[in-house]
Each structure stands twice: as structure tokens, then as C-alpha cells.
C-alpha positions as CSV (number, residue, x, y, z in Angstrom):
1,M,-2.1,-12.8,-24.0
2,M,-2.9,-11.1,-20.8
3,I,-3.6,-14.4,-18.9
4,Y,-0.1,-15.6,-19.5
5,Y,1.3,-12.3,-18.2
6,F,-0.9,-12.6,-15.1
7,E,0.1,-16.2,-14.5
8,D,3.8,-15.6,-15.1
9,M,3.9,-12.6,-12.8
10,W,1.5,-13.4,-10.0
11,I,0.3,-17.0,-9.6
12,G,2.5,-19.1,-11.8
13,R,1.6,-21.0,-14.9
14,P,0.0,-24.5,-14.6
15,N,2.4,-27.4,-15.2
16,R,1.8,-31.0,-16.3
17,R,1.6,-32.3,-12.7
18,N,-1.5,-30.3,-11.7
19,G,0.6,-27.8,-9.9
20,R,1.9,-24.4,-10.9
21,R,5.4,-23.1,-11.6
22,P,6.6,-20.4,-9.1
23,P,5.5,-16.9,-10.2
24,I,8.0,-14.1,-10.7
25,F,6.6,-12.3,-7.7
26,S,5.9,-14.6,-4.7
27,I,2.4,-14.5,-3.3
28,N,3.8,-13.4,0.1
29,M,5.1,-10.2,-1.7
30,W,1.7,-9.0,-3.0
31,N,-1.0,-10.8,-0.9
32,F,-2.3,-8.4,1.8
33,Y,-4.6,-10.9,3.6
34,E,-2.5,-10.8,6.8
35,S,-2.2,-7.0,6.6
36,V,-6.0,-6.7,6.5
37,I,-6.5,-9.1,9.4
38,Q,-4.0,-7.3,11.5
39,D,-5.3,-3.8,10.6
40,L,-2.0,-2.9,9.0
41,P,-1.7,-0.5,6.0
42,R,-2.4,-2.1,2.6
43,T,-0.6,0.6,0.6
44,N,2.4,2.9,0.7
45,N,0.2,6.0,0.2
46,S,2.0,7.8,3.1
47,V,5.3,7.4,1.3
48,E,3.7,8.5,-2.0
49,G,2.2,11.5,-0.2
50,W,5.5,12.5,1.3
51,H,7.2,12.2,-2.1
52,D,4.6,14.4,-3.8
53,A,5.0,17.0,-1.1
54,F,8.7,16.8,-1.3
55,N,8.6,17.4,-5.1
56,A,6.1,20.2,-4.7
57,A,8.2,21.9,-2.0
58,L,11.3,21.9,-4.2
59,G,9.4,23.7,-6.8
60,A,11.4,22.5,-9.8
61,N,12.6,19.2,-11.3
62,H,16.2,20.3,-11.6
63,V,17.5,22.4,-8.6
64,S,21.0,23.4,-7.7
65,I,22.8,21.2,-5.2
66,W,22.8,24.0,-2.7
67,K,19.1,24.5,-2.9
68,F,18.6,20.8,-2.5
69,I,20.9,20.6,0.6
70,R,19.0,23.6,2.2
71,F,15.8,21.8,1.5
72,L,17.0,18.5,3.0
73,K,18.0,20.3,6.2
74,K,14.6,21.9,6.5
75,E,12.9,18.5,5.8
76,Q,15.1,16.8,8.4
77,V,13.9,19.3,11.1
78,L,10.3,18.8,10.0
79,Q,10.6,15.0,10.3
80,E,12.3,15.2,13.7
81,V,9.4,17.4,15.0
82,R,6.9,14.8,13.6
83,L,8.9,12.0,15.3
84,E,8.9,13.8,18.6
85,K,5.1,14.3,18.4
86,R,4.6,10.6,17.6
87,L,6.9,9.6,20.5
88,S,5.0,11.9,22.8
89,E,1.8,10.0,21.7
90,E,0.3,13.1,20.2
91,S,-2.5,11.8,18.0
92,S,-2.0,11.8,14.2
93,P,-4.4,13.7,12.0
94,P,-7.5,11.6,11.6
95,R,-8.1,9.7,8.4
96,R,-11.1,10.5,6.3
97,K,-14.3,8.6,7.2
98,K,-14.7,7.1,3.8
99,Y,-11.3,5.4,4.0
100,N,-12.1,4.0,7.5
101,D,-15.4,2.7,6.2
102,H,-13.7,1.0,3.3
103,D,-11.2,-0.6,5.6
104,I,-14.0,-2.0,7.8
105,K,-15.8,-3.4,4.8
106,I,-12.6,-4.9,3.4
107,K,-11.8,-6.6,6.7
108,K,-15.3,-8.0,7.0
109,I,-15.1,-9.5,3.5
110,V,-11.6,-10.9,4.1
111,E,-12.6,-12.5,7.4
112,N,-15.4,-14.3,5.6
113,W,-13.5,-15.3,2.5
114,S,-14.1,-19.0,3.0
115,K,-17.9,-18.6,3.5
116,I,-18.6,-16.8,0.2
117,P,-18.2,-17.7,-3.5
118,T,-14.9,-16.6,-5.0
119,V,-16.5,-14.2,-7.6
120,Q,-18.5,-12.5,-4.8
121,Y,-15.4,-12.2,-2.7
122,L,-13.4,-10.6,-5.5
123,R,-16.3,-8.3,-6.5
124,G,-16.7,-7.2,-2.9
125,L,-13.0,-6.3,-2.6
126,S,-13.0,-4.5,-6.0
127,Y,-15.9,-2.3,-4.9
128,N,-14.0,-1.2,-1.8
129,I,-10.4,-0.7,-3.0
């Protein structure tokens, strides 16, 4: 059943002493409460975006080792340029407004988690993720 999977993986199954067994993935690993409060990223989309661009730039799934090495050298130069821009405090490209709006809404919901019913809290988060 799906509930057993959820309990085993994320929150731990109830035990006989009114507690829960430890889950496979600790809550600290997947809970983003502190990240939201501190305005830190909640996802690794930037890494996924880089990976997609990397694959697209290679142009094939199976390339020769020489093509791969040439590509890595070009990628290193590109990343060094980006690092220099960041170090010189040149601004990053702006995020889309809709993502900023979602972040603001999510933070507001998370900051008020103790003041609203659990179902309303979860529903509010689900609408904005």
C-alpha cells in the first residue's frame, strides 16, 4: 500500500509506544522549512538546467573521448567566465516574475504554518510548488 511506502521512506511507521520508527530518509534531508525561511533555493533546478544544456551541447549520447575532452575544455572556460562575472558582482539574469511570486507566497504560508490548519497549509503549498 502507498501509505506504508510513504511512512517507511519519509516519516517512519508508527510503533507500539506512540512514536515512530526512523524513516529511511531523515526529515532533515527532505524538509525545506529552513531553506524557505532563509530564502535559499528549494530545488536543484540550476544543476538540472546545466545538465540539460551540457547534453544538448554535446549533440549526441555517445561521443568520442576526444570530442568529449574538447567540450569539457570549452565548458571550463565558460564556467570560469561566469565565476569571474559573479565575483565582480555582475548581476545574474533575473528570474521570471511568476517564480518570484510563488516564492513569496510559499514563504508567507511557511511563516504562518502554526496559525493555519494542516490541510489548508498543505493545500496552499501544493498550489504554489
